[in-house]
C-alpha positions as CSV (number, residue, x, y, z in Angstrom):
1,M,43.5,-30.1,71.3
2,P,42.0,-33.2,72.9
3,H,38.2,-34.5,71.7
4,P,36.4,-35.3,75.0
5,R,32.8,-36.1,73.7
6,P,32.0,-38.5,70.6
7,P,29.0,-37.3,68.4
8,C,27.3,-40.1,69.6
9,L,25.4,-37.4,72.2
10,C,25.0,-34.9,69.4
11,V,27.1,-32.3,71.0
12,P,29.9,-30.6,69.5
13,H,33.5,-30.6,71.2
14,R,33.3,-28.6,74.5
15,P,35.3,-28.0,77.2
16,A,33.5,-29.2,79.7
17,S,34.1,-32.9,81.0
18,P,32.4,-35.7,79.3
19,T,30.2,-39.0,80.3
20,P,32.9,-41.5,80.9
21,D,30.7,-44.5,80.1
22,T,29.7,-43.1,76.6
23,L,33.3,-43.0,75.3
24,T,35.2,-45.7,72.8
25,L,38.5,-45.3,73.5
26,D,39.3,-46.4,69.4
27,R,43.4,-46.5,69.3
28,Q,44.7,-46.6,65.4
29,P,46.0,-49.6,64.7
30,R,49.4,-50.0,63.0
31,H,50.5,-48.9,59.2
32,P,53.4,-50.8,57.9
33,T,53.0,-47.7,55.2
34,A,54.2,-45.4,58.3
35,G,57.3,-46.9,58.6
36,R,57.9,-47.1,55.0
37,L,57.3,-43.4,54.4
38,F,59.9,-42.0,56.9
39,T,62.3,-44.2,56.1
40,A,62.1,-42.7,52.4
41,L,61.8,-39.5,54.1
42,C,65.7,-40.6,55.4
43,G,66.7,-41.9,52.3
44,L,65.4,-38.1,50.7
45,L,67.4,-36.5,52.8
46,A,70.5,-38.6,52.2
47,C,70.5,-38.1,48.0
48,L,70.1,-34.5,48.9
49,L,73.4,-34.5,51.3
50,S,75.3,-35.7,47.9
51,I,74.0,-32.1,46.3
52,S,76.4,-29.4,47.6
53,P,75.5,-27.4,49.9
54,A,75.3,-23.6,50.2
55,H,74.2,-20.7,52.5
56,A,73.2,-21.2,56.2
57,A,69.7,-22.8,56.4
58,N,66.4,-21.3,57.2
59,I,67.2,-19.6,60.7
60,P,63.6,-19.6,62.4
61,L,62.5,-16.3,63.7
62,A,62.5,-15.7,67.7
63,T,58.5,-15.3,67.1
64,D,57.7,-18.7,65.6
65,I,57.9,-20.3,69.0
66,L,55.1,-17.6,70.0
67,P,51.2,-19.3,68.8
68,S,49.5,-16.1,68.9
69,G,49.8,-12.3,69.4
70,V,52.8,-12.5,66.7
71,P,54.9,-9.6,65.1
72,L,55.6,-10.2,61.8
73,P,57.7,-8.7,59.7
74,V,56.4,-7.6,56.1
75,P,55.8,-9.9,53.8
76,S,58.8,-11.1,51.9
77,P,59.6,-14.2,49.6
78,T,63.8,-14.3,50.4
79,F,64.5,-15.0,53.5
80,S,67.0,-12.5,55.1
81,P,68.0,-13.6,59.2
82,P,67.2,-10.8,61.4
83,E,70.0,-8.3,62.2
84,E,71.4,-8.9,66.0
85,D,70.4,-5.7,67.9
86,A,71.0,-6.6,71.8
87,S,68.2,-3.5,72.6
88,T,65.1,-5.9,71.5
89,E,66.3,-8.2,74.2
90,L,66.4,-7.8,78.1
91,L,69.5,-9.3,78.6
92,G,71.0,-6.9,75.7
93,T,74.5,-8.9,74.8
94,M,74.8,-11.0,78.4
95,G,77.8,-9.6,79.0
96,G,79.4,-9.9,75.5
97,A,78.0,-14.1,76.2
98,R,75.9,-13.5,73.2
99,S,78.3,-12.4,70.3
100,W,80.8,-14.8,71.8
101,L,78.8,-17.8,71.4
102,G,77.3,-16.4,68.2
103,K,80.5,-16.7,66.3
104,K,80.5,-19.9,67.2
105,G,77.3,-20.7,66.0
106,V,75.4,-20.8,68.7
107,R,71.8,-18.2,69.3
108,I,70.0,-18.5,72.2
109,T,66.0,-17.0,71.8
110,L,64.1,-16.6,75.9
111,Q,60.7,-15.5,76.0
112,D,58.1,-14.7,78.7
113,V,54.5,-14.5,78.0
114,E,51.7,-13.8,80.9
115,E,48.2,-13.1,80.2
116,L,44.9,-12.1,82.5
117,W,42.0,-12.8,81.0
118,G,38.3,-12.1,82.1
119,L,34.4,-12.9,81.1
120,A,32.2,-10.0,81.5
121,S,29.3,-11.4,80.6
122,G,27.4,-14.6,79.0
123,G,29.6,-18.1,78.6
124,M,29.1,-20.3,82.0
125,Q,30.9,-18.4,84.6
126,R,31.9,-15.0,84.8
127,G,35.5,-14.3,86.8
128,A,39.3,-14.4,85.8
129,T,42.1,-16.3,84.8
130,Y,46.0,-16.5,84.2
131,D,47.9,-18.2,82.1
132,G,51.3,-18.0,81.1
133,M,54.2,-19.7,78.8
134,T,58.5,-19.3,79.2
135,A,59.5,-20.8,75.9
136,A,63.9,-21.3,75.4
137,A,64.7,-22.4,71.9
138,L,68.7,-22.9,70.8
139,S,69.8,-23.0,67.2
140,L,73.4,-24.3,66.0
141,D,74.8,-22.9,62.9
142,T,77.2,-25.7,61.5
143,G,79.0,-23.8,59.0
144,K,80.1,-21.7,62.0
145,A,80.2,-24.7,64.6
146,F,82.4,-26.8,63.4
147,G,82.2,-26.4,58.5
148,L,79.2,-28.3,57.5
149,Q,78.1,-25.2,55.5
150,G,74.4,-25.0,55.0
151,G,73.3,-26.9,58.6
152,L,71.2,-25.9,61.3
153,L,70.4,-27.9,64.6
154,N,67.7,-26.5,66.5
155,V,65.4,-27.2,69.9
156,S,63.0,-25.5,71.6
157,A,61.2,-26.3,74.9
158,L,57.9,-24.9,76.5
159,Q,56.6,-24.5,80.2
160,I,53.0,-23.6,80.1
161,R,51.3,-22.8,83.4
162,G,48.1,-21.6,84.4
163,R,44.0,-22.8,84.3
164,S,42.2,-23.1,81.0
165,F,39.7,-19.7,80.9
166,T,37.9,-21.2,77.4
167,G,36.8,-24.5,79.6
168,E,36.3,-23.3,82.6
169,R,34.6,-20.1,82.5
170,L,33.8,-19.1,78.3
171,G,32.8,-22.9,76.9
172,A,33.6,-21.7,73.4
173,L,35.0,-23.4,70.4
174,N,37.4,-20.8,69.6
175,T,39.7,-21.0,72.4
176,V,40.8,-17.3,73.1
177,S,44.4,-17.5,73.6
178,G,46.7,-19.9,71.9
179,Y,48.5,-20.5,75.4
180,D,45.3,-21.8,77.0
181,A,46.6,-25.4,76.0
182,G,47.1,-27.5,79.1
183,R,50.0,-27.1,81.9
184,S,52.8,-28.7,80.9
185,T,56.7,-28.6,81.0
186,R,57.5,-29.7,77.5
187,L,59.8,-30.7,74.4
188,F,58.5,-28.4,71.8
189,E,60.6,-29.2,68.4
190,L,64.2,-31.0,68.0
191,W,65.0,-30.7,64.2
192,Y,68.4,-30.7,61.9
193,G,67.4,-28.4,59.1
194,Q,70.1,-28.1,55.9
195,S,70.1,-26.2,52.7
196,F,71.3,-26.8,49.3
197,L,71.2,-24.7,45.7
198,N,72.1,-21.4,47.0
199,S,69.5,-21.8,49.5
200,T,66.7,-22.3,47.3
201,L,66.2,-25.7,48.8
202,D,65.2,-26.4,52.4
203,V,64.7,-29.4,54.3
204,R,64.0,-30.5,58.3
205,V,63.9,-33.8,59.7
206,G,62.9,-34.2,63.3
207,S,60.2,-33.2,65.4
208,L,58.3,-30.5,63.8
209,D,55.5,-28.0,64.2
210,L,53.6,-27.5,61.3
211,D,51.6,-24.3,62.0
212,T,55.1,-22.2,62.0
213,E,55.2,-22.5,58.3
214,F,51.7,-24.1,57.0
215,L,48.3,-22.7,56.5
216,V,49.6,-19.5,58.8
217,S,48.5,-16.3,58.0
218,Q,51.1,-13.4,58.9
219,N,48.3,-10.7,60.0
220,A,46.0,-13.6,61.7
221,S,48.6,-14.7,63.9
222,F,49.0,-10.9,65.2
223,F,45.2,-12.2,66.8
224,L,45.5,-13.4,70.4
225,N,42.7,-16.6,69.5
226,S,44.1,-19.7,69.0
227,S,41.9,-20.2,65.7
228,F,43.2,-17.4,63.9
229,G,47.0,-19.3,64.4
230,W,46.1,-23.4,63.5
231,P,42.4,-22.8,62.8
232,L,39.7,-24.7,64.8
233,S,39.3,-26.8,61.5
234,T,42.5,-28.5,61.9
235,S,42.5,-28.4,65.3
236,N,39.1,-30.5,66.1
237,N,39.1,-32.6,63.1
238,L,42.7,-34.2,63.6
239,Y,44.2,-36.6,66.2
240,S,45.3,-34.2,69.3
241,G,44.8,-31.6,66.8
242,G,47.8,-32.7,64.8
243,P,51.0,-31.5,64.9
244,S,50.7,-27.9,65.9
245,W,51.7,-25.7,68.8
246,P,52.4,-27.1,71.5
247,Y,52.7,-30.6,69.7
248,S,55.3,-31.5,67.0
249,A,55.3,-34.7,65.4
250,V,57.9,-37.0,63.8
251,G,58.4,-36.5,60.0
252,G,60.5,-33.9,57.3
253,R,59.6,-30.7,55.4
254,V,60.8,-29.7,52.2
255,K,60.7,-26.2,50.9
256,W,61.8,-24.8,47.5
257,R,61.8,-21.5,46.3
258,A,61.4,-22.4,43.1
259,A,61.3,-19.4,40.5
260,A,60.3,-16.3,42.1
261,P,57.8,-15.4,42.9
262,L,57.0,-19.0,43.4
263,V,57.4,-21.1,47.1
264,L,56.9,-24.6,47.3
265,M,56.5,-26.8,50.9
266,G,55.7,-30.5,51.1
267,A,55.9,-32.5,54.7
268,I,55.0,-35.8,56.4
269,T,54.4,-36.8,59.2
270,N,53.1,-38.6,62.0
271,D,49.5,-37.4,62.4
272,N,48.9,-38.1,65.8
273,P,51.6,-36.1,67.9
274,T,50.2,-37.5,71.3
275,H,49.5,-41.7,70.2
276,G,45.6,-41.1,71.8
277,P,42.3,-42.1,70.9
278,F,40.4,-39.7,68.8
279,Y,37.8,-39.3,71.5
280,S,39.4,-39.4,75.2
281,T,38.6,-38.0,78.9
282,I,42.5,-37.6,78.9
283,S,43.6,-34.4,77.6
284,A,46.7,-34.3,75.0
285,A,48.9,-32.5,77.3
286,Q,48.5,-35.1,80.0
287,R,49.0,-38.1,78.0
288,D,52.6,-36.6,76.9
289,P,53.5,-34.1,79.1
290,S,57.2,-33.9,78.4
291,G,57.1,-33.9,74.6
292,T,59.3,-36.8,74.1
293,L,57.2,-39.4,73.0
294,F,58.1,-39.2,69.7
295,S,55.2,-41.5,68.3
296,T,55.7,-43.1,65.2
297,R,52.5,-45.5,65.1
298,G,48.9,-45.1,63.4
299,G,48.7,-42.9,60.6
300,T,50.7,-40.5,58.5
301,L,50.1,-36.8,57.5
302,F,50.4,-35.0,54.1
303,I,50.5,-31.2,53.7
304,G,51.8,-29.3,50.6
305,E,51.2,-25.8,50.1
306,A,52.3,-23.0,46.8
307,Q,53.1,-19.5,47.7
308,L,53.1,-16.7,45.6
309,W,54.2,-13.8,46.5
310,L,53.1,-10.7,44.5
311,D,53.3,-6.6,44.6
312,A,49.9,-5.3,43.9
313,A,50.5,-1.9,43.4
314,K,52.6,-3.2,40.1
315,Q,49.3,-6.0,39.6
316,I,46.8,-3.4,39.7
317,G,49.5,-1.0,36.9
318,S,50.2,2.0,39.7
319,R,52.5,4.6,38.1
320,D,53.8,5.4,42.0
321,D,56.3,3.8,43.6
322,V,54.8,2.5,46.2
323,A,55.1,-1.1,47.1
324,L,52.2,-3.2,48.4
325,P,53.4,-6.6,49.1
326,G,51.2,-9.7,49.6
327,V,51.4,-13.6,49.6
328,W,48.7,-16.0,48.6
329,K,48.6,-19.3,49.4
330,I,46.6,-23.0,48.7
331,G,47.4,-25.7,49.9
332,G,45.8,-28.9,51.2
333,L,46.3,-32.3,53.7
334,Y,45.6,-35.8,53.7
335,D,45.8,-37.9,57.0
336,T,45.6,-41.6,56.4
337,G,44.6,-42.6,60.0
338,R,41.0,-43.7,60.6
339,F,38.6,-40.8,61.4
340,P,34.9,-41.2,63.1
341,D,32.1,-40.9,61.1
342,Q,29.7,-38.1,62.1
343,R,26.1,-39.8,62.3
344,Y,26.5,-43.3,61.7
345,D,28.0,-45.8,65.0
346,A,30.1,-49.2,64.2
347,Q,26.8,-51.4,63.8
348,R,26.1,-48.8,61.0
349,G,22.9,-48.1,63.2
350,L,22.2,-43.9,64.1
351,L,24.2,-43.0,67.1
352,A,21.9,-40.9,67.9
353,S,19.6,-44.0,68.6
354,P,18.9,-45.0,72.1
355,A,19.7,-48.0,71.1
356,S,23.3,-47.4,70.0
357,S,26.4,-48.4,71.8
358,G,28.1,-45.0,71.1
359,S,30.8,-46.2,69.4
360,P,31.1,-44.3,65.8
361,L,31.6,-46.5,62.5
362,Y,35.4,-45.6,61.6
363,H,36.5,-44.3,57.8
364,Q,40.1,-44.6,56.5
365,G,41.5,-41.8,55.8
366,N,40.3,-37.7,55.7
367,W,41.3,-34.6,53.8
368,M,41.2,-30.7,54.3
369,A,42.0,-27.7,51.7
370,Y,42.5,-24.2,52.0
371,F,43.3,-20.7,50.7
372,V,45.1,-17.9,52.8
373,I,45.1,-14.0,51.5
374,D,48.1,-12.2,53.5
375,Q,48.0,-8.8,51.2
376,M,49.1,-5.2,52.4
377,I,46.1,-3.2,50.5
378,W,47.5,0.8,51.7
379,R,50.7,2.3,52.3
380,K,50.8,6.2,53.1
381,E,54.0,6.7,50.8
382,K,57.1,5.2,49.6
383,G,59.1,3.3,52.3
384,S,56.4,4.6,55.3
385,G,55.4,1.7,57.7
386,K,52.2,3.2,58.0
387,T,50.0,0.7,56.6
388,I,46.8,-1.9,56.0
389,N,46.8,-5.1,55.9
390,F,44.1,-7.2,55.2
391,F,43.8,-11.0,55.3
392,A,41.1,-13.7,54.7
393,R,41.4,-17.4,55.3
394,A,39.0,-20.3,54.0
395,T,39.1,-24.1,54.8
396,L,37.0,-26.7,52.8
397,S,37.1,-30.2,54.7
398,N,35.2,-34.1,54.3
399,G,32.0,-33.5,56.0
400,T,31.7,-37.1,56.4
401,N,34.5,-37.5,59.1
402,S,34.8,-34.2,60.4
403,R,32.7,-32.0,62.3
404,F,33.1,-29.1,60.9
405,S,33.0,-28.7,57.0
406,S,34.4,-25.4,55.8
407,E,35.8,-22.3,57.8
408,I,36.0,-18.5,57.0
409,Q,38.0,-15.9,58.8
410,S,38.9,-12.5,58.0
411,G,40.4,-8.9,59.2
412,F,42.7,-5.8,59.0
413,T,45.8,-5.1,60.5
414,F,46.6,-1.1,60.8
415,D,50.1,-0.4,61.4
416,E,51.6,3.1,63.0
417,L,48.3,4.1,62.9
418,L,48.6,6.3,66.2
419,P,51.1,9.7,66.4
420,G,54.1,8.8,67.7
421,R,53.8,4.9,68.0
422,P,55.7,3.7,65.2
423,D,55.9,0.4,66.8
424,D,52.2,-0.1,67.8
425,T,49.5,-2.4,65.5
426,L,45.8,-2.4,65.5
427,G,43.5,-5.5,64.2
428,L,40.0,-6.1,63.5
429,A,39.4,-9.9,62.8
430,W,36.5,-12.4,62.3
431,G,36.2,-15.9,61.9
432,T,33.5,-19.0,62.5
433,G,33.4,-22.3,61.1
434,L,30.7,-24.7,59.8
435,Y,29.5,-27.9,60.7
436,G,29.4,-30.9,58.2
437,L,26.5,-32.2,57.0
438,R,26.7,-35.8,58.5
439,A,27.0,-33.5,61.8
440,K,23.7,-31.5,60.9
441,E,22.0,-35.0,60.6
442,N,23.2,-36.3,63.7
443,T,21.9,-33.8,65.0
444,H,18.4,-33.7,63.1
445,D,18.1,-37.1,64.3
446,S,18.3,-36.2,67.8
447,F,15.6,-34.3,68.2
448,R,13.1,-37.2,65.7
449,L,14.7,-39.4,68.2
450,G,14.2,-37.8,71.4
451,T,17.7,-38.1,72.6
452,N,19.0,-34.1,72.1
453,T,20.2,-32.4,75.3
454,A,22.0,-29.5,73.2
455,G,19.3,-28.8,71.2
456,A,20.5,-26.9,67.6
457,L,23.4,-26.6,65.8
458,T,24.5,-23.0,65.7
459,P,28.1,-22.1,64.4
460,E,29.8,-20.0,66.7
461,H,31.3,-16.7,65.7
462,H,33.8,-14.7,67.1
463,L,34.9,-11.0,67.1
464,E,38.4,-10.1,68.5
465,F,39.8,-6.1,68.1
466,T,43.1,-6.4,70.1
467,Y,46.0,-3.7,69.9
468,Q,49.7,-4.3,70.3
469,A,51.8,-1.7,71.9
470,A,55.7,-1.9,72.2
471,A,56.2,-0.2,75.7
472,T,59.9,-0.8,74.6
473,P,62.0,-3.0,72.3
474,W,61.8,-6.2,74.2
475,L,58.1,-5.5,75.9
476,I,55.2,-6.1,74.5
477,V,51.5,-5.3,75.9
478,Q,48.6,-6.2,74.1
479,P,45.0,-5.6,75.1
480,D,42.7,-7.8,73.9
481,F,38.7,-7.8,73.4
482,Q,37.1,-10.3,71.9
483,Y,33.1,-11.6,71.4
484,F,31.6,-14.4,71.0
485,W,28.0,-15.7,69.1
486,H,26.4,-19.2,69.8
487,V,29.1,-19.3,72.4
488,G,29.8,-23.4,72.3
489,G,28.1,-24.0,68.8
490,T,25.2,-25.6,70.4
491,S,21.9,-23.5,71.5
492,L,21.8,-24.9,74.6
493,N,24.2,-25.8,77.2
494,P,24.2,-29.5,77.5
495,D,25.5,-29.8,81.1
496,T,22.4,-27.4,82.6
497,G,20.0,-27.7,79.6
498,K,19.7,-23.9,79.4
499,H,20.5,-21.0,76.7
500,I,23.9,-20.1,76.9
501,R,24.3,-16.0,76.7
502,N,26.5,-14.5,74.0
503,G,30.1,-14.1,75.7
504,V,32.0,-10.7,76.1
505,V,36.1,-11.6,77.4
506,T,38.8,-9.2,77.7
507,G,42.6,-9.6,78.2
508,L,45.7,-8.6,78.3
509,N,48.9,-10.2,76.9
510,V,52.4,-9.0,78.0
511,T,55.5,-10.4,76.0
512,T,58.9,-10.3,76.8
513,T,62.2,-11.0,75.5
514,F,65.2,-12.1,77.1
């Protein structure tokens, strides 16, 4: 997501248009180390290719291309390719074409999402807004295609349309939907994956989207608010929001199932998918509308994660055979780029001062640590799909260079709760992002110096209740309700000087798999 306003105005990131003469378009310099890092990645892949590959590489799920409203399977540390089932796709076998292509190693998925959102009260402007997306993905199993066992080539593209409900009507920090991302027709991902050591080691190199594997909570991804996918703390604290939907970045990823139940992952990518300044009047989607920039300039993003897969029923000493699977994750990232101080300007004066140039002081590097829990906490009986699942996610970031120093999210999902609806799911979740110390000090400075236009910083809270109904095996309908406290994270609207009322949002998501 773009960062349209620097902290010198004492106003957090908001969708409203900034004042051009207050912006400092500070581009990141070249980092000689970045080229060497990517060269090292290529060398690592070459070494791994000398190891005898085994079974097919990790095939991405069809739902990996969806940023929110994702129906995910029960947690499992071992990956099994989904069984081919023509009934789950509107076009079925396409007259036998899908089966024929499958024998050649080719797999095609097509998905379409249509959304309608309405602001019932609060926010900036009541009314309704439409957004939508069509996604296409093609994967090639190189073993079936030409005998290179363990290889997978994956390419995907997106067509995103509609208007921004969050930016034009609500004015919130936490975007109501992952599809509220700016119009574009773009390449999404392009990578080659190779598995080794009986598929316990999987390597990907190319243009990667990190939020399908890192920092993700399976249960949180079921919700439509985009912060339950890629959180506010990363989308706001990193350049262009980081390598997350709908943007990917050049780099590589290694995933190793070290020893059951432990999984280790790490990735190195470019830190700025659209290669723009941290603050800009131009959105990331406008800066790279086709997704083919493939930037290798700027900083380098390192991210690592450890996952522990477990059965909670065994851990608590349950005597029955009811399994309660879950995954607990801990990870962190470090970005070598340059990041703006939230309180001081380039001359080391106060950004809130009337005499300030408005150009922030930049620091080298930024970091974040995180913890994720996805846990089934109740199951009706052995083998039953009627379950209750819990998730929690917390992040901790550098409070000097990051506007949001921490974030907390939690919620529940309920499978098969309604009689006669075995494929439906209900969910209730909450989240909030907390401002860093420097950001709060900047606001205090603005009050003292008389330059404040947005009032006090007040963490925005959002609550979501959603119901995902499988109308057919290939059509999912998801009505949604969201409530926002402290819309925009400030006590006043900086454009009008008036109090922003809490927002009441209703929406409908319809997802079709072709």
